[in-house]
N, CA, C and O atoms as a GROMACS GRO file, in nm:
protein
  272
    1UNK      N    1   5.578   0.700   0.274
    1UNK     CA    2   5.502   0.778   0.182
    1UNK      C    3   5.354   0.744   0.198
    1UNK      O    4   5.317   0.627   0.193
    2UNK      N    5   5.270   0.844   0.217
    2UNK     CA    6   5.126   0.818   0.233
    2UNK      C    7   5.054   0.854   0.105
    2UNK      O    8   5.083   0.954   0.039
    3UNK      N    9   4.958   0.769   0.072
    3UNK     CA   10   4.879   0.794  -0.048
    3UNK      C   11   4.739   0.836  -0.008
    3UNK      O   12   4.683   0.784   0.088
    4UNK      N   13   4.686   0.928  -0.080
    4UNK     CA   14   4.550   0.974  -0.053
    4UNK      C   15   4.456   0.898  -0.146
    4UNK      O   16   4.474   0.897  -0.268
    5UNK      N   17   4.356   0.836  -0.086
    5UNK     CA   18   4.259   0.761  -0.165
    5UNK      C   19   4.133   0.847  -0.177
    5UNK      O   20   4.071   0.883  -0.077
    6UNK      N   21   4.099   0.877  -0.297
    6UNK     CA   22   3.978   0.956  -0.320
    6UNK      C   23   3.862   0.860  -0.347
    6UNK      O   24   3.872   0.770  -0.431
    7UNK      N   25   3.755   0.880  -0.277
    7UNK     CA   26   3.638   0.795  -0.298
    7UNK      C   27   3.524   0.878  -0.354
    7UNK      O   28   3.507   0.995  -0.319
    8UNK      N   29   3.448   0.815  -0.440
    8UNK     CA   30   3.331   0.881  -0.497
    8UNK      C   31   3.207   0.823  -0.430
    8UNK      O   32   3.206   0.706  -0.392
    9UNK      N   33   3.105   0.903  -0.414
    9UNK     CA   34   2.980   0.848  -0.358
    9UNK      C   35   2.922   0.741  -0.451
    9UNK      O   36   2.926   0.754  -0.573
   10UNK      N   37   2.870   0.640  -0.390
   10UNK     CA   38   2.811   0.531  -0.468
   10UNK      C   39   2.664   0.564  -0.489
   10UNK      O   40   2.590   0.591  -0.394
   11UNK      N   41   2.622   0.560  -0.613
   11UNK     CA   42   2.482   0.586  -0.645
   11UNK      C   43   2.401   0.459  -0.625
   11UNK      O   44   2.432   0.355  -0.684
   12UNK      N   45   2.298   0.466  -0.543
   12UNK     CA   46   2.211   0.352  -0.519
   12UNK      C   47   2.106   0.349  -0.629
   12UNK      O   48   2.034   0.447  -0.649
   13UNK      N   49   2.098   0.238  -0.700
   13UNK     CA   50   2.000   0.234  -0.810
   13UNK      C   51   1.857   0.234  -0.756
   13UNK      O   52   1.826   0.171  -0.655
   14UNK      N   53   1.773   0.305  -0.824
   14UNK     CA   54   1.633   0.308  -0.785
   14UNK      C   55   1.552   0.225  -0.885
   14UNK      O   56   1.583   0.221  -1.004
   15UNK      N   57   1.450   0.160  -0.834
   15UNK     CA   58   1.364   0.078  -0.918
   15UNK      C   59   1.229   0.148  -0.926
   15UNK      O   60   1.167   0.172  -0.822
   16UNK      N   61   1.183   0.180  -1.045
   16UNK     CA   62   1.054   0.249  -1.057
   16UNK      C   63   0.938   0.160  -1.011
   16UNK      O   64   0.943   0.038  -1.024
   17UNK      N   65   0.836   0.224  -0.958
   17UNK     CA   66   0.718   0.152  -0.911
   17UNK      C   67   0.654   0.075  -1.026
   17UNK      O   68   0.599  -0.033  -1.005
   18UNK      N   69   0.660   0.129  -1.144
   18UNK     CA   70   0.602   0.063  -1.262
   18UNK      C   71   0.666  -0.075  -1.285
   18UNK      O   72   0.602  -0.165  -1.338
   19UNK      N   73   0.791  -0.089  -1.246
   19UNK     CA   74   0.860  -0.217  -1.260
   19UNK      C   75   0.825  -0.311  -1.145
   19UNK      O   76   0.814  -0.432  -1.166
   20UNK      N   77   0.808  -0.258  -1.026
   20UNK     CA   78   0.780  -0.341  -0.909
   20UNK      C   79   0.633  -0.383  -0.898
   20UNK      O   80   0.603  -0.487  -0.840
   21UNK      N   81   0.543  -0.304  -0.951
   21UNK     CA   82   0.400  -0.330  -0.935
   21UNK      C   83   0.356  -0.467  -0.986
   21UNK      O   84   0.283  -0.536  -0.914
   22UNK      N   85   0.397  -0.512  -1.104
   22UNK     CA   86   0.354  -0.646  -1.147
   22UNK      C   87   0.403  -0.757  -1.054
   22UNK      O   88   0.331  -0.854  -1.030
   23UNK      N   89   0.525  -0.742  -1.001
   23UNK     CA   90   0.577  -0.844  -0.909
   23UNK      C   91   0.502  -0.841  -0.777
   23UNK      O   92   0.478  -0.946  -0.717
   24UNK      N   93   0.465  -0.723  -0.730
   24UNK     CA   94   0.387  -0.712  -0.608
   24UNK      C   95   0.250  -0.774  -0.623
   24UNK      O   96   0.203  -0.844  -0.534
   25UNK      N   97   0.186  -0.748  -0.736
   25UNK     CA   98   0.055  -0.809  -0.762
   25UNK      C   99   0.066  -0.961  -0.774
   25UNK      O  100  -0.019  -1.033  -0.721
   26UNK      N  101   0.168  -1.008  -0.842
   26UNK     CA  102   0.190  -1.152  -0.855
   26UNK      C  103   0.209  -1.216  -0.717
   26UNK      O  104   0.150  -1.321  -0.689
   27UNK      N  105   0.289  -1.155  -0.633
   27UNK     CA  106   0.313  -1.207  -0.499
   27UNK      C  107   0.185  -1.210  -0.416
   27UNK      O  108   0.159  -1.307  -0.345
   28UNK      N  109   0.107  -1.102  -0.424
   28UNK     CA  110  -0.019  -1.097  -0.348
   28UNK      C  111  -0.117  -1.204  -0.397
   28UNK      O  112  -0.182  -1.270  -0.315
   29UNK      N  113  -0.128  -1.221  -0.527
   29UNK     CA  114  -0.218  -1.324  -0.581
   29UNK      C  115  -0.169  -1.464  -0.546
   29UNK      O  116  -0.250  -1.553  -0.519
   30UNK      N  117  -0.039  -1.484  -0.545
   30UNK     CA  118   0.016  -1.614  -0.507
   30UNK      C  119  -0.014  -1.646  -0.361
   30UNK      O  120  -0.052  -1.758  -0.329
   31UNK      N  121   0.004  -1.548  -0.274
   31UNK     CA  122  -0.028  -1.569  -0.132
   31UNK      C  123  -0.177  -1.595  -0.112
   31UNK      O  124  -0.215  -1.679  -0.030
   32UNK      N  125  -0.260  -1.524  -0.184
   32UNK     CA  126  -0.404  -1.545  -0.176
   32UNK      C  127  -0.441  -1.686  -0.223
   32UNK      O  128  -0.524  -1.753  -0.162
   33UNK      N  129  -0.380  -1.730  -0.332
   33UNK     CA  130  -0.407  -1.864  -0.384
   33UNK      C  131  -0.362  -1.971  -0.284
   33UNK      O  132  -0.433  -2.069  -0.262
   34UNK      N  133  -0.245  -1.952  -0.225
   34UNK     CA  134  -0.196  -2.049  -0.126
   34UNK      C  135  -0.289  -2.052  -0.005
   34UNK      O  136  -0.314  -2.158   0.051
   35UNK      N  137  -0.339  -1.935   0.036
   35UNK     CA  138  -0.434  -1.932   0.148
   35UNK      C  139  -0.560  -2.013   0.114
   35UNK      O  140  -0.602  -2.098   0.193
   36UNK      N  141  -0.619  -1.986  -0.002
   36UNK     CA  142  -0.743  -2.054  -0.036
   36UNK      C  143  -0.724  -2.204  -0.054
   36UNK      O  144  -0.811  -2.283  -0.017
   37UNK      N  145  -0.611  -2.245  -0.110
   37UNK     CA  146  -0.587  -2.387  -0.130
   37UNK      C  147  -0.550  -2.454   0.003
   37UNK      O  148  -0.593  -2.566   0.029
   38UNK      N  149  -0.471  -2.388   0.085
   38UNK     CA  150  -0.418  -2.454   0.203
   38UNK      C  151  -0.486  -2.426   0.334
   38UNK      O  152  -0.475  -2.508   0.426
   39UNK      N  153  -0.556  -2.314   0.348
   39UNK     CA  154  -0.605  -2.280   0.481
   39UNK      C  155  -0.751  -2.238   0.486
   39UNK      O  156  -0.802  -2.213   0.595
   40UNK      N  157  -0.819  -2.231   0.374
   40UNK     CA  158  -0.958  -2.185   0.374
   40UNK      C  159  -1.049  -2.299   0.418
   40UNK      O  160  -1.122  -2.360   0.339
   41UNK      N  161  -1.043  -2.326   0.548
   41UNK     CA  162  -1.126  -2.431   0.604
   41UNK      C  163  -1.113  -2.421   0.756
   41UNK      O  164  -1.006  -2.393   0.808
   42UNK      N  165  -1.220  -2.443   0.824
   42UNK     CA  166  -1.214  -2.448   0.970
   42UNK      C  167  -1.214  -2.311   1.034
   42UNK      O  168  -1.287  -2.222   0.992
   43UNK      N  169  -1.131  -2.294   1.138
   43UNK     CA  170  -1.131  -2.173   1.220
   43UNK      C  171  -1.085  -2.050   1.144
   43UNK      O  172  -1.125  -1.939   1.178
   44UNK      N  173  -1.001  -2.066   1.043
   44UNK     CA  174  -0.949  -1.949   0.969
   44UNK      C  175  -1.031  -1.918   0.846
   44UNK      O  176  -0.988  -1.837   0.763
   45UNK      N  177  -1.146  -1.978   0.831
   45UNK     CA  178  -1.226  -1.962   0.711
   45UNK      C  179  -1.282  -1.821   0.697
   45UNK      O  180  -1.343  -1.769   0.790
   46UNK      N  181  -1.260  -1.760   0.582
   46UNK     CA  182  -1.316  -1.628   0.553
   46UNK      C  183  -1.454  -1.640   0.489
   46UNK      O  184  -1.538  -1.551   0.505
   47UNK      N  185  -1.476  -1.748   0.416
   47UNK     CA  186  -1.602  -1.769   0.345
   47UNK      C  187  -1.672  -1.889   0.409
   47UNK      O  188  -1.617  -1.999   0.409
   48UNK      N  189  -1.793  -1.870   0.462
   48UNK     CA  190  -1.860  -1.981   0.529
   48UNK      C  191  -1.900  -2.091   0.430
   48UNK      O  192  -1.922  -2.066   0.311
   49UNK      N  193  -1.910  -2.211   0.481
   49UNK     CA  194  -1.952  -2.323   0.398
   49UNK      C  195  -1.834  -2.397   0.339
   49UNK      O  196  -1.719  -2.370   0.372
   50UNK      N  197  -1.865  -2.492   0.252
   50UNK     CA  198  -1.762  -2.577   0.194
   50UNK      C  199  -1.738  -2.550   0.045
   50UNK      O  200  -1.670  -2.628  -0.021
   51UNK      N  201  -1.792  -2.442  -0.009
   51UNK     CA  202  -1.782  -2.415  -0.152
   51UNK      C  203  -1.636  -2.402  -0.196
   51UNK      O  204  -1.595  -2.465  -0.293
   52UNK      N  205  -1.558  -2.321  -0.127
   52UNK     CA  206  -1.418  -2.300  -0.165
   52UNK      C  207  -1.341  -2.430  -0.150
   52UNK      O  208  -1.256  -2.463  -0.233
   53UNK      N  209  -1.370  -2.504  -0.044
   53UNK     CA  210  -1.303  -2.633  -0.023
   53UNK      C  211  -1.327  -2.727  -0.141
   53UNK      O  212  -1.235  -2.794  -0.187
   54UNK      N  213  -1.448  -2.732  -0.188
   54UNK     CA  214  -1.479  -2.820  -0.301
   54UNK      C  215  -1.416  -2.773  -0.430
   54UNK      O  216  -1.375  -2.855  -0.513
   55UNK      N  217  -1.406  -2.641  -0.450
   55UNK     CA  218  -1.346  -2.588  -0.572
   55UNK      C  219  -1.197  -2.619  -0.579
   55UNK      O  220  -1.144  -2.643  -0.688
   56UNK      N  221  -1.129  -2.618  -0.466
   56UNK     CA  222  -0.983  -2.637  -0.466
   56UNK      C  223  -0.943  -2.774  -0.410
   56UNK      O  224  -0.827  -2.794  -0.374
   57UNK      N  225  -1.038  -2.866  -0.402
   57UNK     CA  226  -1.013  -2.994  -0.340
   57UNK      C  227  -0.896  -3.070  -0.406
   57UNK      O  228  -0.806  -3.116  -0.336
   58UNK      N  229  -0.897  -3.082  -0.537
   58UNK     CA  230  -0.789  -3.155  -0.605
   58UNK      C  231  -0.655  -3.082  -0.592
   58UNK      O  232  -0.550  -3.146  -0.584
   59UNK      N  233  -0.659  -2.951  -0.590
   59UNK     CA  234  -0.535  -2.874  -0.572
   59UNK      C  235  -0.474  -2.902  -0.436
   59UNK      O  236  -0.352  -2.909  -0.422
   60UNK      N  237  -0.558  -2.917  -0.336
   60UNK     CA  238  -0.508  -2.948  -0.201
   60UNK      C  239  -0.430  -3.078  -0.201
   60UNK      O  240  -0.321  -3.086  -0.144
   61UNK      N  241  -0.485  -3.180  -0.266
   61UNK     CA  242  -0.418  -3.309  -0.272
   61UNK      C  243  -0.289  -3.300  -0.354
   61UNK      O  244  -0.186  -3.356  -0.316
   62UNK      N  245  -0.296  -3.230  -0.466
   62UNK     CA  246  -0.178  -3.216  -0.553
   62UNK      C  247  -0.063  -3.149  -0.479
   62UNK      O  248   0.053  -3.189  -0.496
   63UNK      N  249  -0.092  -3.048  -0.398
   63UNK     CA  250   0.012  -2.976  -0.326
   63UNK      C  251   0.047  -3.038  -0.191
   63UNK      O  252   0.138  -2.990  -0.122
   64UNK      N  253  -0.023  -3.143  -0.152
   64UNK     CA  254   0.011  -3.213  -0.028
   64UNK      C  255  -0.056  -3.160   0.096
   64UNK      O  256  -0.015  -3.194   0.207
   65UNK      N  257  -0.159  -3.077   0.083
   65UNK     CA  258  -0.232  -3.029   0.199
   65UNK      C  259  -0.334  -3.133   0.241
   65UNK      O  260  -0.412  -3.178   0.157
   66UNK      N  261  -0.338  -3.171   0.367
   66UNK     CA  262  -0.442  -3.265   0.410
   66UNK      C  263  -0.575  -3.193   0.419
   66UNK      O  264  -0.581  -3.077   0.458
   67UNK      N  265  -0.682  -3.261   0.384
   67UNK     CA  266  -0.813  -3.197   0.394
   67UNK      C  267  -0.919  -3.289   0.450
   67UNK      O  268  -1.029  -3.243   0.483
   68UNK      N  269  -0.891  -3.416   0.463
   68UNK     CA  270  -0.988  -3.506   0.528
   68UNK      C  271  -0.920  -3.634   0.570
   68UNK      O  272  -0.985  -3.722   0.627
   0.00000   0.00000   0.00000
């Protein structure tokens, strides 16, 4: 005896942009903060001079980034 299995299409849930936008902004700001704390010095420097380095100096040590 064969049974027929009826399947229904599965609806893929959609997430509105209004819900994703705050998380996207948070992620972008987090990446920017990690860049300035961890890499804004030397060859990859976007801002010339040592101003940013001095502003985030203690953060570098707290997060374990070497700076000198």
